[in-house]
N, C-alpha and C positions, 0 to 999 in steps of 0.2 A: 538233921541236914542245915547247917546256917549256907543263907544266899548274902550272895554280895550286893550290899547296896550299891544305885549310884547315883553317885552326887553332885550335884549340881550349883556353886557355891554363887557363881557370878550370875546368877543365871537371872533376864530383865526380859524376853520375849519370848511368848512360846508358841510353838503353831501348828493346826493338825489339819488334815484335809483330805480324814474316811480314810486314813493309813495304816487298817486297823493289826497287818498282821507286823509291824514295827511296835507293837507295844503291850504287850505283857509285860515288862520289864519296866514297866508303870509304878507296879501296884510296890515296886519295891524302890523305887527314886525318893534318893532326899534333895529336895527344894531347898533354897532363901526362905526368914519368910514372908519378902516382900518379892513382888515381881511387877513391873508396869504393866505387862498385857497378859491376857491370858484368850486368844483363838483358837476355836476350835470348833470344827465342821465335821458332822460324822454321824452315822449313821447307830442303829441302836448297839449292831455289836460293839462297836469302837468305845461305847459311853458307858457299857457295859462292863471294862476293863478300866475305864475312866474314873469312876466312880469308886473301881480301888486302893484307888492312893493319897496319899494327902496332899491337897493344895494352897498352896500359900497364898495368904489375902493378896488381891492385885489392887490396881486403879485404874484400869478396864478391862471389861470381861466381853466378850461376845460371842453367843453361843447359836451356831442354827442346825436345825434338824432336816440333815437333807430326805429326800426321798428314799420308801422306804416300805416293806410290804408284812412286816414285823409288828411284836406288837409296840401300839405307839402310847400305850398306857407306859408301859414298861420307859419306851425312850422318853418321855417327859417326867417320870420318876426319875431318873437319870438325869436331865435337866435341872430340876429343883437339888439336886445333891449341891452338884457343880455349887450350881447360885448361891452356895453359901460363903461361899469363897470373896462374894460381891458385899457382901455386908455394910462396907465401908466403902464402897468404891467410887471414884468419879462416878462411871458409867455401868449399867449391868446393859448388853443387849441382847435380845433375842429375838432365835429369827426364827418359823416354820416355814421349811419349804416345802412342804409334804400336801398335796392337796388333797389326797385322804383323809388328812388329823380332821377329828371331829373337835374347833374350837370352844371351847364354858368357863366360862372367868373363873369360875372354884378354882379350873389347873394351876391358880396363878396367884391362888389364896394365901396369905404371907411370906409370899419371897418378894422381896425387890429386884425391880426392871426400872429401866430411866427409859428406854428404848425397845417399840414391840415391830417386827415385821411379819403381815400372815397372808402366805399365798391360799391356803381354803377358804372354803366359802366360808361371810363372817354376816349373821344376819344381825338387823336392828338392835335388836333388844342385846342380843352381848354385847354388839360395839356400846351399848352406854351403859353396862353393867363395868365393859374393864376400864373405862376413860372412870367413872362415878366411886369406881372402887379397888386402883390401881395410883395408892398415894403420889408414889414415883414417877410415877409414865408423863416421859418429857416430850414424847416425841412417838410415834402410833403409824401407819401404814398397811393397811384393809384393804388388797389389790384386787382379792375376788368378794365387793360387796355383795348381798343379795340383796335387792330392791324391794322384789315384794313383800317380804317382811317387813315395810314399812307402814307406821297403822296410816287408815285417810286422815284423820286430824288432825296429827300431830302442833302444827303450825298455826291451826283456825283458834285462835286464841287469842282475844286483845287484854289478858291480864300480861304482865312480867313473869315471865317463868325464870324459878332460882336456880342458880348459878352449880353445876357440878362442885365437890369439892376435889378440884383437879388441879395440877399445874401446869398438866397439857401447855404445849407451843405452837407445836408442828404436827396437824392432820392430814395426813394423805387418802384419800378415801378413791377408788377406780373400780366398775365397772361392766359387766357384760351388756350390756338392759339394752330385750326388744322396747321394749318403754319408747314412742318418740311425739313432743318429748317427753323426755325425764321425769316425768312428774314428781314419781313417788322420792329419788334419787335425789332432789333439789329441795324435796321438804325436809329428808334427812340431812343435806350438807345446812341447809336455814335451824336445823333445829337444835344441831351440834354449834355451828358457828357461836350461836346469842349463848349457848350453856354455860362458853366453855371461857373465861372471862382473862383467863390469862393465854390467852390463845395471840399464832404470833406472823403465822403459816400458815393457808389451808390449799392442799396441793389437789383438785378435781380436773374429771373428762372438760375441756371446753363443749362437750352441749350442755352443760349446765353454768351457760357462764350467767345466766338470767339470774342467778343468788344475786350477785354484787348489787344488780337494781332491786331488790323484794327485799335488802337489810336495809341500803343506804335510806329505804324509809323509816328506821327503825332505829333512826344510830343514837335518837335522843332519850329512848327508853336503854337502850343498852352504848352506851357509849365507847366501850370496849370497843366496837367495831372499828372504830378510828383508826388503830392500829392494826388494822392485817390486812394482811399483805397476799393475794390471789392469786395463784397458780395456776395458769388453765391449760392441759395440752390436749397434746391428737391421739398418741397409744400410749399414756399411765410411762414413755419417760425422757417425751419432745417436751420442753417449756417455747409455749411458741408465742405465749402473751401473761403480763403482770403488771396483777390493776390492784390499785388499792380501792376502799368501799366507792370514793366518788363514781369510779371508772374510771382515773386517771394512767395512764399505760408510765409503771415505775421505771421496767429494763428495757 
């Protein structure tokens, strides 16, 4: 028996927020060859329906994995499938909002992502690996940085650190740090900023404001520091101060 197909020849923007009961028809939809925006917020059930559809190339792709108690490997497998529609896109954003998801760099191997937002815990080595192995990444937000994973002597080095092979321009790091002062988080931020030569903005908690003074002393060895702005926040959302490398207020 033949199935009726739904045609959307003029569709420019597609958005769904986990409305899984409405989308079995997607497997038979016919989309135009190109759309402007594809924005999907979904749990595993909806993702499995969405991968059955043939998606067009899109200019701006945004995928958000919502909290779920189902198979996270299957969920991310679906996300990888959907990212194929972003191979030539201007932006490909992925947000993992499930705190139980285990973040590993290998999950992102071979897929193009420009913006990555991570709510699950992320350790130091994982963060470094993500930055150094995702060449298209320009914006990384880590909302639960595990400061206890930072090695003791990552910044105790008089030699210049080699730059990452990265285009990252914006880095946000937040953590629930029991240590005060948060020495390990400070060391991690200093280390990352030194190696990110295209960085423009760093957003970190106000508790690590001393990074500006530490990095200012090394401007001659890392001249890109002159182009970096530091946004310091109280709670991860509210901007309280924006400083340049000289400690000057900018906004």
